[in-house]
C-alpha positions, 0 to 999 in steps of 0.5 A, spaced: 736 582 636 736 582 643 743 585 647 748 581 650 748 581 657 755 584 660 758 582 666 757 588 668 750 589 668 750 583 673 755 586 677 751 593 678 746 591 682 750 586 686 754 591 688 749 597 689 750 599 698 757 597 698 763 601 700 767 604 696 772 599 693 777 605 694 776 604 703 781 597 702 787 600 704 784 602 710 779 595 712 782 590 716 783 582 713 776 581 716 772 586 712 778 584 705 774 577 706 766 579 705 769 584 700 772 579 695 766 575 697 760 579 695 765 580 688 765 572 687 757 571 688 755 575 682 762 572 677 759 565 679 752 567 678 754 569 672 755 563 668 749 560 670 745 566 667 748 566 661 746 558 660 740 560 663 735 560 657 738 553 655 737 550 661 730 553 661 728 551 655 731 543 657 727 544 663 732 544 667 731 548 673 735 552 678 737 547 684 741 542 678 745 548 677 747 550 684 749 542 685 753 542 680 757 548 684 757 547 691 761 553 691 755 558 689 751 555 694 757 557 699 757 564 697 750 565 697 750 562 704 755 567 706 753 573 704 745 572 707 743 575 700 738 571 695 739 572 688 734 574 683 732 575 675 725 576 673 725 575 665 720 581 663 716 578 656 715 571 659 714 574 665 718 568 670 722 570 676 727 566 678 731 565 684 738 563 688 738 562 696 740 558 700 733 558 704 726 558 703 725 565 703 720 566 697 714 562 698 715 556 694 719 551 697 722 546 692 722 551 687 726 556 684 722 559 677 714 561 678 711 567 674 712 573 677 706 576 677 703 569 680 709 571 685 707 577 687 700 576 688 701 570 693 707 571 697 708 578 697 703 582 705 697 586 700 699 592 704 705 593 700 704 590 693 702 596 690 707 600 693 712 594 690 708 594 683 709 602 682 716 601 684 718 596 679 713 600 675 717 606 674 724 602 674 721 600 667 718 605 665 725 608 666 722 614 669 726 613 675 733 611 678 738 607 674 736 602 681 730 601 685 730 599 693 723 597 696 723 594 703 717 590 704 713 584 707 714 577 704 711 570 706 716 565 707 715 557 705 712 556 712 707 562 711 711 567 716 711 574 714 718 577 714 720 584 712 726 584 706 729 589 703 730 588 694 734 592 690 734 590 682 736 594 676 734 592 669 740 589 665 737 587 659 733 591 654 730 590 647 731 594 640 725 599 643 729 600 649 724 595 653 727 592 659 727 584 657 731 582 664 731 585 670 737 582 676 736 583 683 739 581 691 734 581 697 735 580 704 732 579 710 732 585 714 728 584 720 733 584 725 736 590 722 728 593 721 727 591 728 734 596 730 732 600 726 725 602 729 729 601 736 733 607 734 728 611 731 723 610 737 730 612 742 731 618 738 724 620 740 725 619 747 731 623 747 727 628 743 722 629 748 726 627 754 725 634 760 731 632 762 737 635 757 741 630 753 748 631 750 754 628 747 761 631 747 768 628 744 773 625 748 775 632 749 769 635 752 767 638 746 759 639 744 758 634 739 749 634 739 745 635 744 737 634 744 732 640 745 731 639 752 739 641 753 739 647 748 732 650 753 736 648 759 742 652 757 739 657 753 745 656 746 742 654 740 745 647 736 749 651 732 752 655 738 753 649 742 757 645 736 764 644 738 764 648 744 768 646 750 762 643 756 766 648 760 762 654 757 757 651 763 761 652 768 758 657 773 763 661 779 759 658 784 765 652 784 772 653 784 775 652 777 778 645 780 771 643 782 771 642 774 777 639 772 777 634 779 770 633 776 772 631 768 778 627 771 774 622 775 770 621 769 777 619 765 779 615 770 772 611 771 768 612 765 762 615 768 760 621 774 754 624 778 751 628 783 749 636 784 753 642 781 751 648 779 752 651 771 751 656 768 746 659 762 747 663 756 744 669 760 749 668 765 743 665 771 747 660 774 741 653 776 743 648 780 743 642 775 744 634 777 749 630 771 749 624 770 755 622 765 757 616 762 762 614 756 760 611 750 764 605 748 765 604 739 764 596 736 771 595 739 770 597 746 774 603 746 771 609 749 768 614 744 765 619 746 760 621 753 754 623 753 751 626 760 743 627 762 742 634 766 736 635 769 735 643 773 733 642 780 733 649 783 726 648 784 726 641 787 732 643 792 728 649 793 722 646 795 726 641 799 729 648 802 722 650 804 719 643 806 725 643 811 724 650 813 717 648 815 718 642 818 722 645 823 721 652 824 714 656 825 711 659 819 708 666 823 714 667 828 720 664 824 722 662 831 724 654 831 718 649 832 716 644 837 720 638 833 726 643 832 725 644 839 725 636 841 731 636 836 735 640 840 733 638 847 734 630 845 741 633 842 744 636 849 741 631 853 744 625 849 751 629 848 752 633 853 752 628 859 749 631 865 751 638 863 746 642 866 741 647 863 735 650 864 728 649 860 723 655 861 716 654 858 712 661 857 706 662 856 701 669 854 697 670 859 689 671 857 692 670 849 685 667 848 680 672 850 684 677 846 685 673 839 677 671 840 675 680 841 680 682 836 681 676 830 686 671 829 689 677 825 691 681 831 693 675 835 697 672 830 701 680 830 701 679 838 704 672 837 710 676 832 711 681 836 711 677 842 716 673 839 720 679 837 721 681 844 723 675 847 728 673 842 731 680 844 732 678 851 735 671 850 739 673 844 740 666 841 734 664 836 736 657 836 734 657 843 727 660 843 722 656 840 714 657 839 711 651 841 705 651 840 699 657 840 701 663 845 706 658 848 714 659 847 720 655 850 727 657 852 732 653 853 737 656 857 746 655 856 749 660 859 750 661 867 745 655 869 746 657 876 739 658 879 740 666 880 743 667 872 737 663 870 732 666 874 735 673 873 733 671 865 727 670 867 726 676 870 728 681 865 723 676 860 718 679 865 721 686 864 721 686 857 713 684 857 712 690 862 710 695 856 704 695 852 704 691 845 700 695 839 696 691 835 691 693 830 691 700 833 690 697 840 695 698 845 695 690 849 697 689 855 699 682 855 704 678 861 708 671 861 707 666 866 713 661 866 715 655 868 722 653 870 725 645 870 732 644 871 735 638 867 738 633 870 734 635 877 728 635 875 728 631 869 733 626 865 729 625 858 726 631 855 718 630 856 720 629 863 724 636 862 718 638 857 712 636 863 715 639 869 716 645 865 709 646 863 706 644 870 711 650 873 708 654 869 701 653 870 703 654 878 705 661 875 699 662 873 695 659 879 700 664 883 697 671 879 700 671 872 706 675 871 711 670 874 715 665 874 716 658 879 721 653 879 719 646 878 717 641 885 713 635 886 708 638 889 706 641 882 706 635 878 700 633 883 697 640 882 697 640 874 694 633 875 688 636 879 688 642 874 686 637 868 681 634 873 678 640 875 677 642 867 674 635 865 669 637 872 668 644 871 666 642 863 661 639 867 658 643 872 653 647 868 649 640 866 649 637 872 646 644 876 652 644 881 653 653 880 650 657 885 650 664 886 650 667 893 650 675 894 654 679 899 650 685 902 654 693 901 651 698 906 652 706 904 655 710 910 651 715 907 644 714 907 645 708 913 642 702 908 643 697 904 645 699 897 647 693 894 650 687 894 655 683 890 654 676 887 659 671 887 659 665 884 660 658 887 661 651 885 661 645 889 662 638 884 660 633 885 667 630 883 672 635 888 667 637 893 668 645 894 671 649 890 673 656 891 672 661 885 681 662 886 681 656 883 677 655 878 675 662 875 682 662 873 681 655 869 675 657 867 678 663 863 684 659 861 679 654 858 675 660 855 669 657 860 668 664 863 664 665 857 659 659 859 659 661 866 659 669 866 652 669 862 649 664 866 652 668 873 648 675 869 642 671 868 641 668 874 643 675 877 638 678 874 633 673 874 633 673 882 633 681 881 626 679 878 623 676 883 625 680 889 623 685 885 616 682 884 617 680 892 617 688 894 624 688 895 626 696 892 631 696 887 637 695 889 644 693 885 647 687 883 653 688 882 656 682 877 664 680 876 665 680 868 671 678 866 676 680 861 674 674 856 667 676 855 668 684 855 672 684 849 669 678 846 664 682 842 658 684 843 657 684 851 653 691 851 648 688 848 647 682 850 646 686 857 641 690 854 637 684 852 638 680 859 635 686 862 629 687 857 627 680 857 627 680 865 623 687 865 628 690 870 630 698 869 638 699 868 639 701 875 639 694 878 645 692 875 652 694 876 659 691 872 665 690 876 671 689 872 678 688 874 684 693 873 687 687 869 681 686 865 681 694 863 688 694 861 687 687 857 685 691 851 684 699 853 680 701 847 675 696 846 674 696 853 672 703 853 667 703 847 665 697 852 664 702 857 662 707 854 655 703 851 654 700 859 653 707 861 649 709 855 643 704 857 643 706 864 648 700 868 653 702 872 660 700 872 666 699 877 673 697 877 673 692 882 680 690 886 683 697 885 690 698 886 693 690 885 694 692 877 697 696 872 692 702 872 692 709 876 686 714 877 689 718 871 687 713 867 681 712 870 679 719 868 678 717 861 674 711 862 666 713 864 666 709 871 662 710 877 665 706 883 672 704 884 673 698 889 679 699 894 682 692 894 682 687 900 688 687 902 690 694 903 684 694 908 687 689 911 693 693 913 689 700 916 691 697 923 698 694 922 701 698 916 701 706 916 703 705 908 696 702 907 692 707 911 696 713 907 694 709 900 687 708 901 686 715 904 689 718 898 685 712 893 678 716 897 681 723 896 683 723 888 677 718 887 672 724 889 676 728 886 674 726 880 667 725 881 667 717 883 664 713 889 669 709 893 667 702 896 671 698 901 672 691 900 673 686 906 671 690 912 671 686 918 673 690 924 670 697 928 677 700 927 677 698 919 670 701 919 672 708 923 678 709 919 674 709 913 668 713 915 674 718 917 675 717 910 668 719 908 669 712 904 661 712 901 660 704 901 662 699 905 663 690 904 665 685 908 664 680 914 662 687 919 657 687 915 654 681 913 657 674 909 655 672 903 648 670 903 643 665 899 638 669 895 632 667 901 637 670 906 639 676 902 633 679 902 630 677 909 637 681 911 636 687 905 629 688 909 630 688 916 636 691 916 638 697 921 645 701 921 647 702 928 647 709 930 652 714 929 655 711 923 652 714 918 657 719 915 657 727 917 652 730 913 649 725 910 
């Protein structure tokens, strides 16, 4: 016999998942209403179930029962659940639902197998049947629950959650009746998916996320937060957030932050935090309140990011934007910012801008290499800041150019005194890569507001004054004047024209003979470079040679002059002129460039000339630019048989004692000493001393710029070896020089005694 259906058999599946009734003492009236409604539904349906068999036999359907009791319809509609029973022997599935969700519009009963085949999604069907089979076989729990996709009467698929339980059994214990409910869970499932996605996002975020209670004790944290702080989840749980407070902030900082959070419900900003290891890190922290469904604050959620490396990178970028990486001095951008600030906020308060350039730095950089050039710039920066004092007032403008903003004693005397101190600081050589490098600055000075009322004008005028200092021999300072702006413009034009001079064939050599006072014959001549520009006319060497050296064009001009001079020597030799030394001037840039002696030998060999046709003339400044490299090059030239002379001796840093260590042959006394022989006893004494000491070192002496008989007689009396100047001959073109040499006869009585 079939067991009698009990009320508890139907109530079981209906109450599955509802809150424990013992909770009723604490719920609100609205919740009681829902619980009561959920309890009434199975009671109402129970009557329908008890009469189900008779109704089926009399071919009555569920709508008749629902129509008979409108309250049952309301109860189903209010709960949102649908009720079903499955009579297992007949495989008959019947349901009661407020909406046509079970795929058969207008019907309430159908074969269960047909229903499963038509309305359950094919991908879910096997899982649903397996759950039912397991339950009816008594292998699972007392109740089963399964989620699947179900097609409604409109053909749309909906996710539902079905719960069921066998409520009646035959004598063999096999289920004869299974009852249960189902509910559409589309929104619930979407919410669950969103929660799962959110949980996965939080789990894999690089930023740390934590939740605290209202007393700022940790409730949970994601893996990134644990990695950032160094704590495990167990160590952090229940601990106060002050565990992460860093001593880099005073205690009151954290108290104020939490007070603001309690007042406003959110807080964001940077703060130092401390890891479990004790290491501090700079964090960007955002905290916001979490509200309960009733709108009450329940928790705080915080998002934490370690911005230490980013802040360091930002600081590094700011440093690189405003400071020179090589010298650590402020750079051009910082200088412009300081100047703009001083001009905008200082009214008409006077200050001076010094523009400083290192003389002949380019050829040092080219000859010794960029690493040596960098080291020289670093040492120059240290010397400059040592003199000026405040490193904020010194800047590296670019290359070998530096600036100084003089804000102390801004009187003319005070600023010029500072400029003199800077020049004195560079009087001694710098030791760079094992070389003693003598380098001097040229300084231009412009005053605000005297020489410019805006930044660009002030910079331009200080730069013009600096170039004027270079034009006046370097290693000096000049104060801006209106004329300098014109000179700067002219210099720009000259540089442009000089770059075209070789291509336009505007350069030529002239030759000034030298006379031996011992033999009475022409002993040689000096090749002198001349330039007649199509744009500028005749340009003297004193104006274009410094420009050529500053721009590096001297390398091309110097090599051209050497080749041209030796080509002319070859022509003279072919014309029958006896061997006569041609002196060619060489700049420091050429001498220290590297490979100079090899180039000289190649040109000599190319013209088939013996080395005694050539003499190289060097200035003292060229010798001192890089003494070690210069000494090596001179030795290489001497090995090839080329003579070496020191030009303009007495105007630079060198001394005869220094020359003793160099393999040179001749000293040329500068014209400025010869000019003073007739008028200045000191110049006579100096000239006599140079001749005497040079002879003691085995060097021959040439006097430059001899123009009068008095000068000649004085030099003869001091046993000077050779003379050069207008007394003998002006510079001559090649043809005139050849004629002069071949036909020269020295006046009687001028040859040195004993020659």
